[in-house]
C-alpha positions, 0 to 999 in steps of 0.5 A: 504507513498511515498519514505520518505513522509507520507500522511495522508487524513482525512474524511470531517468534519461531515463524519462518517467513521471508520478510523484507527490509522497510528500508527497501520500500519505494518511499518516493512512489507512495504520494504517486500511488496514493494519487493514482488510487484516488483519481483512477478510482474516482475517490472525491475528497479522500479522508484517509489512506492506508499503505501495506507492505507484504513480503510474507508470501515471497515478492514483495507487494504494496497495497494502497487504499484510499477512502472518501466521499466517492467511496474506496479505491484499492491498488496492488503494486510491486516492489518498485511501485509499478501498479499491478492492479486496482479497483474501486467501490 
């Protein structure tokens, strides 16, 4: 999801991957994750943010990237939206 757009990429035909149901994503946690990435990592005046969901390698993980005046902040969360790690530049 980027701003108001949801993009879903599917595995190539014939590929064997676990995948996930997009309806299972913790959408209610997204605003909080974006805000946490912004404030915890010191991104002033956010200009854009991006959410990625990856379930190909097993457990679903969410990645949030916030870019703004203070640099870029990233965090990774589990399928419930619990933050696992974060970093900033």
